C-alpha atoms as one frame of an Amber mdcrd trajectory, in Angstrom:
protein
  25.411 -19.312 -18.967  26.183 -15.922 -20.470  28.274 -15.338 -23.557  29.992
 -12.146 -24.683  28.669 -10.360 -27.764  31.531 -11.655 -29.866  30.275 -15.214
 -29.371  26.922 -14.495 -30.998  26.456 -16.678 -34.049  28.840 -19.430 -32.973
  27.287 -21.723 -30.393  23.660 -21.015 -31.209  23.706 -22.828 -34.559  24.926
 -26.122 -33.123  22.564 -29.051 -33.502  23.059 -32.679 -32.654  22.774 -34.894
 -35.724  20.996 -37.773 -34.046  17.222 -37.497 -33.854  15.568 -38.610 -30.643
  12.517 -40.223 -32.196  11.130 -41.585 -28.961  10.710 -38.062 -27.596   9.034
 -36.601 -30.671   5.456 -37.163 -29.538   6.131 -35.551 -26.191   7.810 -32.575
 -27.811   4.830 -32.028 -30.091   2.666 -31.192 -27.100   5.345 -28.899 -25.732
   5.528 -26.979 -29.006   1.778 -26.462 -28.888   2.083 -24.453 -25.694   1.310
 -27.293 -23.327  -2.463 -26.789 -23.306  -3.394 -29.624 -25.637  -4.985 -27.394
 -28.295  -4.596 -27.699 -32.036  -1.918 -25.621 -33.709  -2.616 -23.332 -36.645
  -0.226 -24.261 -39.461   0.225 -21.318 -41.807   4.026 -21.434 -41.744   6.787
 -23.985 -41.168   8.522 -22.441 -38.160   7.287 -25.264 -35.934   6.749 -28.847
 -37.112   6.519 -30.580 -33.737  10.034 -32.042 -33.718  13.319 -31.154 -32.060
  16.462 -32.703 -33.503  18.714 -33.955 -30.712  19.707 -31.493 -28.003  19.066
 -27.972 -29.237  20.988 -24.878 -28.179  18.973 -21.643 -28.068  20.454 -18.178
 -27.588  18.422 -15.253 -26.299  18.835 -11.484 -26.386  17.020  -9.362 -23.801
  16.838  -5.571 -23.844  17.257  -4.838 -20.156  20.509  -4.557 -18.270  20.673
  -5.391 -14.555  17.095  -4.991 -13.323  14.284  -6.939 -11.692  13.084  -7.823
 -15.203  16.457  -9.132 -16.324  17.104 -11.037 -13.106  13.697 -12.684 -13.371
  14.444 -13.833 -16.915  17.778 -15.311 -15.798  16.010 -17.284 -13.074  13.394
 -18.463 -15.576  16.162 -19.665 -17.887  17.853 -21.542 -15.041  14.586 -23.184
 -14.014  13.751 -24.130 -17.599  17.176 -25.675 -18.186  16.874 -27.705 -14.984
  13.454 -29.128 -15.798  14.295 -30.731 -19.167  17.243 -31.834 -21.293  16.188
 -31.372 -24.918  16.668 -27.577 -25.092  19.485 -25.579 -23.519  18.888 -21.825
 -23.324  21.666 -19.250 -23.034  21.133 -15.528 -22.408  23.770 -13.520 -24.259
  25.454 -10.700 -22.354  25.230  -7.482 -24.376  27.363  -4.331 -24.083  25.328
  -1.759 -22.176  27.100   1.235 -23.713  25.418   0.715 -27.109  21.681   1.296
 -27.688  19.832  -2.009 -27.913  18.162  -1.280 -31.260  21.552  -0.387 -32.709
  22.922  -3.747 -31.559  20.009  -5.566 -33.195  20.464  -3.857 -36.554  24.213
  -4.422 -36.472  23.785  -8.125 -35.680  21.161  -8.474 -38.414  23.562  -6.997
 -40.956  26.341  -9.408 -39.962  24.111 -12.478 -39.594  24.665 -12.697 -35.844
  21.155 -12.388 -34.450  20.249 -14.767 -31.622  17.646 -17.501 -31.978  15.102
 -15.670 -29.810  15.039 -11.882 -30.046  13.404  -9.427 -27.674  12.237  -6.128
 -29.217   9.878  -3.252 -28.532   6.461  -4.159 -29.931   6.034  -1.606 -32.743
   9.438  -2.489 -34.198   8.045  -5.927 -35.049   6.732  -4.702 -38.405  10.162
  -3.552 -39.547  11.741  -6.821 -38.404   9.054  -8.873 -40.173   9.173  -6.851
 -43.406  12.954  -7.114 -43.597  12.882 -10.859 -42.956  14.742 -10.727 -39.635
  12.017 -12.727 -37.889   9.634 -15.393 -39.132   5.942 -16.086 -38.480   5.009
 -18.298 -35.551   1.372 -19.220 -36.235   2.409 -22.868 -36.567   3.802 -22.802
 -33.036   0.753 -21.526 -31.139  -2.058 -23.774 -30.043  -5.603 -22.569 -30.559
  -6.063 -22.524 -26.789  -3.101 -20.228 -26.202  -4.135 -17.940 -29.035  -7.577
 -17.474 -27.475  -6.043 -16.907 -24.038  -3.889 -14.000 -25.232  -5.193 -10.498
 -24.635  -6.505  -8.986 -27.901  -3.820  -6.313 -27.716  -1.046  -8.929 -27.653
  -2.412 -10.584 -30.792  -2.966  -7.245 -32.493   0.487  -5.838 -31.916   2.127
  -9.152 -32.834   0.446  -9.414 -36.234   1.820  -8.110 -39.525   0.351  -8.795
 -42.979  -2.122 -11.242 -41.451   0.489 -13.433 -39.752   1.676 -13.582 -36.162
   5.358 -12.707 -35.910   5.757 -11.863 -32.252   4.311 -12.499 -28.849   4.834
 -10.769 -25.533   4.493 -12.059 -22.009   3.181  -8.681 -20.865   1.546  -5.518
 -22.179   1.537  -1.925 -20.992  -0.930   0.378 -19.291  -1.159   4.156 -19.740
  -3.394   6.584 -17.892  -3.607   9.393 -15.362  -2.623   8.704 -11.757  -4.555
  10.935  -9.366  -5.017  11.389  -5.637  -8.780  11.214  -5.014  -8.568  12.990
  -1.653  -7.013  16.060  -3.268  -9.473  16.117  -6.163 -12.514  15.761  -3.934
 -11.288  18.516  -1.624 -11.005  20.789  -4.669 -14.502  19.837  -5.837 -13.234
  17.885  -8.844 -15.053  14.756  -9.971 -13.077  11.524 -10.338 -13.913   9.629
 -13.567 -15.250   6.120 -12.977 -13.982   4.720 -16.274 -13.519   5.345 -19.975
 -17.173   6.286 -20.435 -16.819   9.493 -18.411 -13.230  10.558 -19.037 -12.492
  14.233 -18.573 -12.638  16.280 -21.764  -9.497  18.194 -22.688 -11.238  21.483
 -21.901 -12.460  20.155 -18.560  -8.965  18.872 -17.816  -7.479  22.311 -18.505
  -9.874  23.842 -15.965  -8.988  21.099 -13.472  -5.284  21.908 -13.760  -5.987
  25.598 -13.177  -8.102  24.760 -10.140  -5.362  22.584  -8.670  -2.756  25.286
  -9.176  -4.964  27.717  -7.282  -5.189  25.062  -4.552  -1.422  25.323  -4.071
   0.093  22.786  -6.451   2.815  24.591  -8.382   2.810  22.179 -11.311  -0.457
  20.207 -11.142   0.445  17.848 -14.016   3.544  15.702 -14.485   3.811  14.473
 -18.087   7.277  12.959 -17.859   8.779  15.806 -19.888  12.146  14.840 -18.432
  11.963  11.674 -20.568  10.825  13.439 -23.756  14.153  13.177 -25.546  14.925
  12.691 -29.247  15.087   9.002 -30.067  13.309   7.922 -26.873  10.008   6.061
 -27.169   8.173   7.848 -24.355   7.058  10.777 -26.521   5.371   8.567 -29.122
   3.970   6.015 -26.693   2.780   8.599 -24.191   1.317  11.286 -26.426   0.266
   9.751 -29.729  -2.989   8.893 -27.858  -3.732  12.631 -27.577  -3.358  12.951
 -31.351  -5.585   9.922 -31.951  -8.189  11.154 -29.473  -8.423  14.434 -31.385
  -9.033  12.544 -34.633  -5.493  12.889 -35.952  -2.865  10.263 -36.706   0.869
   9.806 -37.167   0.493   8.442 -40.709  -2.289   7.580 -43.136  -3.819   4.619
 -41.241  -5.305   3.121 -44.405  -2.354   3.055 -46.794   0.664   3.829 -44.564
   2.089   5.639 -47.604   2.308   9.200 -46.260   2.183  11.209 -43.042   1.218
  14.409 -44.854  -2.232  15.625 -43.867  -2.263  13.317 -40.852   0.582  14.086
 -38.458   0.475  17.721 -39.591  -3.295  17.779 -40.081  -5.550  20.171 -38.133
  -6.589  17.571 -35.559  -3.009  16.643 -34.693  -1.992  20.297 -34.565  -4.893
  21.107 -32.249  -4.065  18.265 -29.846  -0.393  19.159 -29.536  -1.215  22.866
 -29.296  -3.389  22.055 -26.287  -0.498  20.223 -24.631   1.867  23.089 -25.437
  -0.574  25.591 -23.942  -0.546  23.659 -20.663   3.217  24.065 -20.529   3.053
  27.748 -21.469   0.564  28.351 -18.653   2.941  26.743 -16.173   0.570  23.852
 -15.456   3.119  21.124 -16.262   6.197  19.985 -14.346   9.024  21.400 -16.512
  11.111  18.242 -16.511  13.618  18.611 -13.712  13.108  15.092 -12.372  10.767
  12.108 -12.393   9.688  12.726  -8.795   7.141  15.540  -9.174   4.164  13.350
  -8.238   5.934  11.555  -5.399   7.253  14.855  -4.032   3.734  16.340  -4.290
   4.595  19.181  -6.666   2.125  17.532  -9.038  -1.150  15.852  -8.168  -1.831
  14.230 -11.561   0.713  12.068 -13.387   0.348  11.160 -17.074   2.349   7.938
 -17.185   2.360   4.166 -17.381   2.032   1.020 -15.313   5.691   1.086 -14.255
   5.062   3.871 -11.723   2.238   2.065  -9.919   4.457   0.360  -7.280   6.208
   3.600  -6.277   3.039   5.670  -6.297   0.989   3.223  -4.266   3.764   2.946
  -1.679   3.858   6.727  -1.355   0.084   7.217  -1.228  -1.455   3.991   0.138
  -5.229   4.165  -0.044  -5.135   7.485  -1.887  -4.284   6.580  -5.469  -6.531
   6.032  -8.468  -5.948   5.512 -12.179  -8.299   7.314 -14.566  -8.394   7.554
 -18.391  -6.450  10.066 -20.445  -8.423  13.173 -21.441 -10.864  13.073 -24.337
  -9.610  15.483 -27.005 -12.775  15.204 -29.072 -13.163  11.666 -30.392 -13.214
   9.753 -27.104 -10.428   8.809 -24.738  -7.627   6.780 -26.324  -4.648   5.125
 -24.706  -1.553   3.304 -25.852  -0.659  -0.353 -25.927   2.359  -2.420 -26.699
   5.458  -3.508 -24.883   8.400  -5.811 -25.457   7.823  -8.909 -27.565   9.649
 -12.079 -28.501  10.348 -13.129 -32.069  11.988 -16.185 -33.642  14.772 -15.024
 -35.933  15.106 -16.248 -39.501  18.455 -18.005 -39.212  18.984 -21.721 -38.783
  17.350 -21.988 -35.378  15.081 -24.950 -34.668  11.725 -23.202 -34.323  10.324
 -25.936 -32.101  13.239 -25.616 -29.691  12.880 -21.853 -29.490   9.131 -22.169
 -29.074   9.491 -24.701 -26.300  11.260 -22.087 -24.178   8.849 -19.350 -25.216
   5.902 -21.598 -24.352   7.434 -21.977 -20.888   7.591 -18.187 -20.486   3.920
 -18.005 -21.515   2.693 -20.307 -18.771   0.392 -18.389 -16.400   2.703 -18.753
 -13.406   5.720 -17.560 -15.411   3.833 -14.587 -16.858   2.742 -13.711 -13.331
   6.318 -14.061 -12.153   7.520 -11.486 -14.702   4.541  -9.211 -14.117   5.331
  -9.067 -10.413   8.920  -8.141 -11.282   8.173  -5.332 -13.737   4.622  -4.275
 -12.849   3.405  -4.826 -16.416   0.039  -6.183 -17.552  -0.048 -10.005 -17.903
  -0.382 -11.120 -21.528  -3.002 -13.844 -21.033  -6.398 -13.942 -19.393  -5.252
 -16.920 -17.328  -2.347 -14.947 -15.901  -4.488 -11.857 -15.300  -6.614 -13.944
 -12.931  -3.551 -14.469 -10.729  -3.273 -10.726 -10.016  -5.982  -9.192  -7.784
  -4.983  -5.699  -8.952  -6.699  -6.398 -12.285  -9.875  -7.971 -10.920 -13.185
  -6.106 -10.868 -12.651  -3.196  -8.494  -8.884  -3.735  -8.461  -6.520  -0.775
  -8.410  -5.227  -1.405 -11.958  -8.471  -2.694 -13.454  -8.637   0.238 -15.885
  -5.526  -0.993 -17.683  -7.160  -4.340 -18.495 -10.420  -2.708 -19.560  -8.581
  -0.370 -21.916  -6.682  -3.248 -23.518  -9.769  -5.424 -23.983 -12.477  -2.846
 -24.774 -10.928  -1.145 -27.794  -9.759   2.023 -26.031  -6.088   1.114 -26.478
  -4.540   1.561 -29.918  -1.292   0.162 -31.283   1.352   2.472 -32.626   1.358
   2.435 -36.463   1.689  -1.148 -37.698   4.073  -0.439 -40.533   7.746  -1.157
 -41.254   8.152   2.629 -41.364   7.549   2.835 -37.618  11.222   3.413 -36.676
  11.209   6.511 -38.908   7.842   7.632 -37.521   8.844   7.416 -33.879  12.237
   8.995 -34.591  10.548  11.982 -36.240   7.837  12.329 -33.592  10.292  11.971
 -30.707  12.296  14.863 -32.160   9.253  17.039 -32.793   7.636  16.561 -29.386
  10.357  18.118 -27.175  10.715  20.974 -29.651   7.018  21.689 -29.169   6.860
  21.091 -25.419  10.247  22.376 -24.241  11.479  24.785 -26.923   7.965  26.117
 -27.608   8.498  25.706 -31.353   5.532  26.451 -33.659   3.399  23.305 -33.688
   2.396  23.190 -37.366   5.858  23.984 -38.716   7.477  21.442 -36.412   5.046
  18.735 -37.484   5.656  19.646 -41.132   9.350  18.892 -40.553   8.460  15.545
 -38.980   6.215  14.679 -41.926   9.014  15.502 -44.348  11.376  13.110 -42.532
   8.794  10.303 -42.448   7.797  10.674 -46.088  11.451  10.734 -47.086  11.916
   7.337 -45.433   8.768   6.011 -47.103  10.006   7.154 -50.504  13.415   5.586
 -49.911  11.723   2.220 -49.304   9.055   2.549 -52.013   6.380   2.694 -49.329
   7.477  -0.638 -47.828   5.495  -2.903 -50.182   4.243  -6.097 -48.577   6.079
  -8.111 -51.210   9.289  -6.970 -49.585   8.708  -9.189 -46.575
């Protein structure tokens, strides 16, 4: 079922030459997502037909993990249930960064038929022509069932290029018993999030109560080139009224990433570290080991935290830095590559992954937020009063924001991920460090003429 990297680009272009006309009508429904709705035809990726027996290759970012093992089982089940499409997951070398493998394969023409990628990298893939739009594949019913955040992060230049089976959740994990004992209120939702100033006082109060490092921000994962810094802390910049790039033109970061609002937000975070209020980054276990009582992190820690503190765990919004609480969104997405793949065959497998029971299956494996309203209903954690309800509310009520939807995003996150640890670990001057990041981003923009839409 698996193929080594060197086999990419060989077997996945094979197509039988004989058309199975009798099956065409049945396959049309399958391409529409299986819900009987009308498809929106703004591209030609899907036309409702599969020629013969189609071979589809898949790349997935994760190595051995619950996520990866679940996908392998889904592939096996899909292959057993029908004969028209055969799916093969390609084994990738774990010693090379996934994004590096993708760019290398794109340059050599060896991308798979179905590509998995981190959500904000979609815009670069779409602009460069590595993936093609899939509006013609989705039924109207499926489109409406998707969470707004899934549609938003999958859209570039007005067309849908990617779709995920799950989204992410970001917030503050707290222990209500500890907060109440210290006389600290527990926010009920996004309407009464702590202000940044209030949050600073809360951290000081908790340190006086005996918690050496009241806040764990995952500093251990704030490394150059890693996505955590941008995903986790761009919301603080946005909440203060700043941004990573001009959100209107996407032509410059100057005056935005290094603007006064962004500087103020990151100075506040740096001050928390300087005061000794933040776990310095020795391990990921500060919250579990009770050195910290508040954890600024994502949905992936919920299973471990709830096992450690059953009945004493709550998720509350990120602090309000002046313009209202803001959180992140976006996770891994699927895209149909622009080679010779039969779009209907690729979509048939993707439509299978988007069935409510299959989304739920993956969500159970990785703890992520189900991508459709139908699948959300299968998880009591997201129901009214559920432990993870805040994550759904943030994704549907406009509190969550996508990372910059521009082909320049790889340069933006690279620059920010280098600036953030300098500010938080090396205690570098905030404004000067952000000026350096802006210079790197604007250099990339200039090299690509601002990534004009006509380049897609």
